[in-house]
C-alpha positions in Angstrom: 26.1 3.7 -2.2 27.0 4.2 -6.0 25.7 7.6 -7.0 22.7 9.4 -6.8 20.1 9.8 -9.4 17.9 12.4 -10.9 15.1 12.3 -8.6 12.8 13.4 -11.1 12.9 10.3 -13.0 10.9 7.8 -11.0 7.3 8.3 -9.6 6.7 6.7 -6.2 3.1 5.8 -5.8 1.4 5.2 -2.3 -1.5 3.9 -0.8 -3.8 5.5 1.2 -6.9 4.0 2.9 -6.9 7.0 5.4 -5.6 9.8 6.6 -3.0 8.2 9.2 -1.4 6.3 6.0 -1.4 9.9 4.2 0.7 11.4 6.0 2.9 8.7 6.8 3.4 8.3 2.4 3.8 12.0 2.4 6.7 12.2 5.0 8.1 9.1 3.9 8.6 10.6 0.2 5.8 9.5 -2.0 5.2 11.7 -4.9 1.8 10.6 -5.5 -1.0 8.6 -3.3 -3.6 6.6 -4.3 -7.1 6.1 -2.9 -10.6 5.1 -2.8 -13.9 6.4 -2.1 -17.0 4.5 -0.5 -18.4 4.0 -4.1 -16.4 2.2 -6.9 -13.0 1.3 -5.2 -11.3 -2.4 -5.3 -10.7 -1.6 -1.5 -14.3 -1.2 0.1 -14.9 -0.8 4.0 -13.6 1.6 6.3 -10.6 2.3 4.9 -11.2 4.7 2.1 -11.7 8.6 1.6 -15.0 10.5 0.9 -15.6 13.0 -1.8 -15.9 16.0 0.9 -12.3 14.8 2.5 -10.3 15.8 -1.0 -9.9 19.7 -0.2 -8.4 18.8 3.2 -6.2 15.7 1.6 -4.9 18.4 -1.2 -4.3 20.6 2.3 -2.3 17.8 3.6 -0.2 16.4 0.4 0.5 20.2 -0.1 2.2 20.9 2.7 4.9 18.5 2.2 8.0 19.3 -0.4 7.1 17.0 -2.9 3.7 18.0 -3.1 2.3 14.3 -4.2 -0.1 13.9 -6.4 -3.6 12.6 -5.8 -4.8 9.9 -8.2 -8.1 8.3 -7.4 -9.4 4.9 -8.0 -12.3 4.0 -10.2 -11.4 0.4 -10.8 -14.1 -2.1 -10.0 -17.0 -3.2 -12.4 -19.8 -0.7 -12.9 -23.1 -1.5 -13.6 -25.7 0.1 -15.9 -28.3 1.2 -12.3 -24.8 2.6 -11.5 -24.3 5.1 -14.2 -25.6 8.1 -12.9 -23.8 7.8 -9.6 -20.7 7.1 -11.1 -20.7 10.2 -13.3 -21.2 11.9 -10.3 -18.4 10.8 -8.7 -16.3 12.1 -11.7 -17.9 15.4 -11.8 -17.3 15.9 -8.5 -13.6 15.0 -8.4 -13.1 17.2 -11.4 -9.9 19.3 -10.7 -9.8 17.6 -7.1 -7.6 14.7 -8.3 -4.9 14.7 -10.8 -5.5 11.6 -12.2 -8.7 9.1 -12.3 -7.3 5.4 -12.4 -10.0 3.0 -14.3 -10.4 0.4 -16.8 -14.5 0.5 -17.6 -15.2 2.0 -20.8 -18.2 4.1 -19.4 -16.1 5.5 -17.0 -13.0 6.2 -19.5 -15.6 8.2 -21.8 -16.8 10.3 -18.3 -13.1 10.9 -17.9 -12.9 12.2 -21.8 -16.5 14.1 -21.3 -15.6 16.3 -17.9 -11.8 16.4 -19.4 -10.5 14.6 -16.4 -6.4 12.7 -16.9 -7.3 9.2 -16.8 -4.5 6.0 -16.0 -5.4 2.7 -17.4 -5.7 0.2 -14.3 -4.0 -2.9 -13.7 -7.5 -4.3 -14.3 -7.6 -4.2 -17.7 -4.4 -6.5 -17.8 -2.9 -4.6 -20.5 0.2 -7.2 -22.2 1.2 -6.4 -25.0 1.7 -2.8 -27.4 -1.8 -2.8 -29.2 -3.5 -2.8 -26.2 -1.4 0.0 -25.0 -1.7 2.2 -28.1 -5.7 1.4 -28.0 -5.7 3.3 -24.7 -3.3 6.0 -25.5 -5.2 7.1 -28.6 -8.4 7.0 -26.0 -6.8 9.5 -24.3 -4.9 7.4 -21.2 -1.9 9.6 -20.1 -0.3 6.2 -18.4 -1.0 2.0 -18.6 -0.4 0.4 -15.4 0.3 -2.7 -16.9 -0.8 -6.8 -16.1 1.4 -8.0 -13.3 2.2 -11.0 -15.2 4.9 -9.6 -17.5 8.6 -9.7 -17.5 11.3 -6.7 -17.5 11.8 -7.4 -21.1 8.0 -7.2 -22.2 7.5 -4.4 -20.2 10.3 -2.4 -22.0 9.1 -3.1 -25.0 5.5 -1.4 -24.1 7.7 1.2 -22.4 8.7 2.4 -25.8 5.5 3.8 -26.7 5.2 7.3 -27.7 3.2 9.7 -25.5 2.4 7.1 -22.8 3.5 6.7 -19.2 3.7 3.1 -17.9 3.2 2.2 -14.2 4.2 -1.4 -12.3 3.6 -2.6 -9.3 6.7 -2.7 -6.9 5.9 -4.2 -3.5 3.0 -5.9 -1.6 0.1 -8.3 -1.9 -0.1 -10.5 -5.4 -3.4 -12.3 -6.3 -3.3 -15.5 -7.9 -5.6 -14.9 -10.5 -4.8 -12.9 -13.7 -4.6 -9.4 -12.8 -6.6 -10.0 -9.8 -10.3 -10.8 -11.6 -11.0 -13.7 -9.1 -14.2 -14.8 -8.6 -13.4 -17.1 -5.9 -14.7 -15.0 -3.1 -17.8 -14.4 -5.0 -18.3 -17.8 -5.6 -17.8 -19.2 -2.1 -19.6 -16.1 -0.2 -21.2 -13.7 -2.7 -18.5 -11.1 -2.2 -17.0 -10.1 -5.2 -13.3 -9.1 -5.7 -14.6 -7.3 -8.8 -16.5 -4.8 -6.2 -13.6 -4.3 -4.1 -15.3 -7.2 -1.3 -12.4 -9.9 -1.6 -12.7 -12.0 1.4 -9.8 -13.4 0.7 -10.4 -17.4 1.0 -6.9 -17.7 -1.5 -5.1 -17.2 1.7 -6.5 -20.3 3.6 -4.9 -23.7 3.9 -6.8 -26.4 2.3 -7.4 -29.9 2.2 -8.2 -32.8 -0.5 -11.4 -35.2 0.4 -11.8 -38.2 -1.5 -15.5 -38.0 -2.8 -16.3 -41.7 -2.9 -14.6 -42.8 0.5 -14.5 -39.5 2.0 -10.7 -39.6 3.0 -9.0 -36.3 3.6 -5.9 -35.6 2.8 -4.5 -32.0 4.3 -1.6 -30.6 1.8 1.3 -30.4 3.4 1.8 -26.5 2.1 -2.2 -26.1 2.1 -1.7 -22.3 1.1 -1.6 -23.1 -2.4 -3.9 -20.3 -4.0 -1.6 -17.7 -2.1 1.0 -16.1 -3.1 4.3 -14.6 -1.7 4.2 -10.5 -2.1 5.9 -8.9 -4.4 9.3 -7.4 -3.7 11.5 -5.5 -6.8 14.2 -3.9 -4.5 16.4 -7.0 -5.4 15.8 -6.3 -9.2 15.2 -2.3 -8.9 18.1 -1.2 -11.0 17.1 -3.2 -13.7 13.0 -2.2 -13.6 14.2 1.7 -13.6 15.9 1.0 -16.9 13.2 -0.2 -18.7 11.6 2.8 -18.9 9.4 2.4 -16.6 7.9 5.7 -15.1 5.7 4.9 -12.1 6.4 2.4 -9.3 3.4 1.4 -7.3 3.2 0.0 -4.0 0.1 -2.1 -2.9 -1.7 -2.0 0.5 -4.4 0.3 0.8 -5.7 -2.1 3.7 -2.2 -1.4 5.8 -1.5 0.4 8.3 0.6 3.4 8.7 3.8 2.1 10.0 3.1 -0.5 6.9 3.3 2.7 4.0 6.4 5.0 6.1 8.5 1.6 6.0 7.9 0.1 2.6 7.9 3.9 1.2 10.9 4.8 2.5 12.6 1.8 1.7 11.7 2.4 -1.8 12.6 6.2 -1.7 15.8 5.2 -1.1 15.9 2.7 -4.0 14.5 5.1 -6.5 16.6 7.5 -5.7 20.4 6.1 -5.5 21.9 3.3 -7.6 22.0 0.3 -5.0 24.7 -2.0 -4.2 23.5 -5.6 -3.8 24.3 -5.3 -0.3 22.2 -1.9 0.1 19.4 -3.6 -1.9 19.5 -6.2 0.4 19.9 -4.1 3.6 16.5 -2.2 2.7 14.6 -6.0 2.0 15.4 -6.7 5.7 13.9 -3.3 7.1 10.5 -4.3 4.9 10.5 -8.0 6.0 9.5 -6.1 9.3 6.1 -4.7 8.3 3.1 -7.2 6.9 4.8 -9.7 4.5 3.6 -13.1 3.5 7.6 -13.6 2.7 8.8 -12.1 -0.6 8.9 -13.6 -4.1 9.8 -11.5 -7.4 7.1 -12.1 -9.6 6.8 -12.9 -13.1 9.5 -10.4 -13.7 12.2 -12.5 -14.4 9.8 -15.5 -16.0 6.6 -17.6 -14.8 6.9 -18.0 -10.8 7.4 -21.3 -9.1 6.1 -23.5 -6.4 8.9 -21.2 -4.1 6.6 -18.5 -4.6 3.7 -19.6 -2.6 3.1 -18.4 1.1 4.2 -20.5 3.2 1.7 -19.3 6.1 -1.7 -17.6 6.3 -0.9 -15.0 8.3 2.1 -12.6 8.4 5.9 -13.2 8.3 6.9 -10.1 9.7 9.8 -9.9 12.2 7.9 -7.6 13.6 4.1 -7.0 15.1 2.3 -4.0 17.1 0.6 -4.8 20.6 -1.7 -1.7 21.2 -0.4 0.2 24.1 -2.5 3.2 24.9 -3.7 6.6 23.4 -2.3 10.0 23.6 -4.6 12.4 26.1 -2.3 15.3 25.5 0.7 16.8 24.0 2.7 19.8 25.2 4.3 21.1 22.0 6.8 23.3 24.2 8.5 20.6 26.2 7.5 17.7 23.3 6.1 15.8 25.6 3.2 13.3 25.0 0.7 12.5 27.9 -0.4 8.7 26.8 -2.9 6.5 29.1 -1.8 2.8 29.3 -3.5 0.1 28.3 -0.9 -2.1 29.0 2.7 -2.2 30.7 5.4 0.1 29.4 9.5 -0.1 30.0 11.9 1.9 29.5 14.0 1.5 26.5 11.2 -0.2 24.6 10.2 0.5 20.6 6.5 2.1 20.6 5.4 3.7 17.7 2.7 6.8 17.3 -0.2 6.6 14.4 -2.7 9.2 13.7 -4.2 11.4 10.9 -1.4 14.0 11.6 1.7 12.1 13.0 1.6 9.4 10.7 3.5 6.8 11.6 6.8 8.1 14.1 8.9 5.1 15.9 10.8 5.6 18.9 12.6 4.0 21.7 11.1 5.2 24.8 14.4 7.1 26.8 12.6 8.7 29.2 9.3 8.2 30.8 7.6 10.1 33.6 4.4 9.3 36.1 3.6 12.0 38.3 6.0 14.3 37.7 8.7 11.3 38.6 10.7 9.9 36.1 10.5 6.0 36.1 11.9 2.6 34.8 8.6 1.2 33.8 4.5 2.2 33.9 1.8 -0.1 34.4 -2.2 -0.7 32.6 -4.4 2.5 33.8 -1.1 4.3 34.5 -0.7 7.7 32.3 2.9 8.6 31.4 4.4 11.5 29.9 7.3 10.4 27.0 9.4 12.6 25.7 8.9 12.2 21.6 11.1 14.1 19.6 7.9 15.1 17.0 4.4 16.2 17.3 1.7 13.9 18.3 -1.8 15.1 19.4 -4.5 13.7 21.5 -6.4 11.1 20.2 -3.4 9.3 18.4 -3.1 5.3 18.8 0.2 4.3 20.6 1.5 0.5 20.1 4.5 -1.4 21.4 6.5 -2.5 18.4 7.7 -6.4 20.0 9.8 -9.1 17.5 8.2 -11.9 16.7 9.0 -15.2 18.7 10.2 -13.2 21.6 
């Protein structure tokens, strides 16, 4: 490692889909977390927060040294019949979030009306200085740039006075420009622009002759599925381009993913990495969900090599359900775990939960019925010395290497 940088120069933004990922992001060193509520989020489903959760979320982030900021995403398409509802959301979240990420002019106007700081979402596809200045003049504090820009193009926009620039640094890439895709809507009436994408682009496809009905399976079937973005090899160049905030995609990912990726980018932003160090961090993030890695548009237009070779994850490791914590003894640092699978001494496990976030460990000591054991079976309740706090109900998984 060459030298330490000013840790206040850059903001590392992490995704939070639930309390476990929120905690994982804070523990791993995020400067901010972005999240959705059940309305108007580009990620609908179970992984979202309620407005009533905001006070507890603030307590959690304030309990960590960096005191991460809270950014609410309101970046879906909004219809006339929803204007009252979205206004209600903006009013209720005023003074409870640090900014709202949006792009619809109706939402922007509501943020201006109620004095809520706002950032312009990548959904607005800002790709030039004039568009960026337009939103700045409307009162935007920050622009999340279109993902289809090179480092040189980003550098020019980043020179605009009175405006911060944010870019995506890591995570899934949509094949459509700035994620405005209609394939899911066309096939399933489930709109990506309403946060309901079913990701048909990730599947493999065949080509069918309309007259003879011959079918050909494409050798690289995932023709619409881009590899995940990873900028660790370019991080020094992007830092010098004038970027303020680095965003990690993944509000639908689990706490282990958030913990691993945030830690890697925290180190990358805080230090000037050598080529070897960047390579080591890339290997670390390969251990969690990914579809292979690409540098996206940062160096120019992607090629065929930037498309995924798999429908599923290419991660080098995966989680296997192992059980749940039934009790934790704080004085001795032991978690009691009810097993739903076999566990052996020396195996790697991870605890995931609201307060623990994500904590990995190797099982060095295990007891059953107050006796030390080398292995335990499904149905057993075992005591595991953790070295960190966990609590009843936390999920426990075994970490396994893919292919073994």
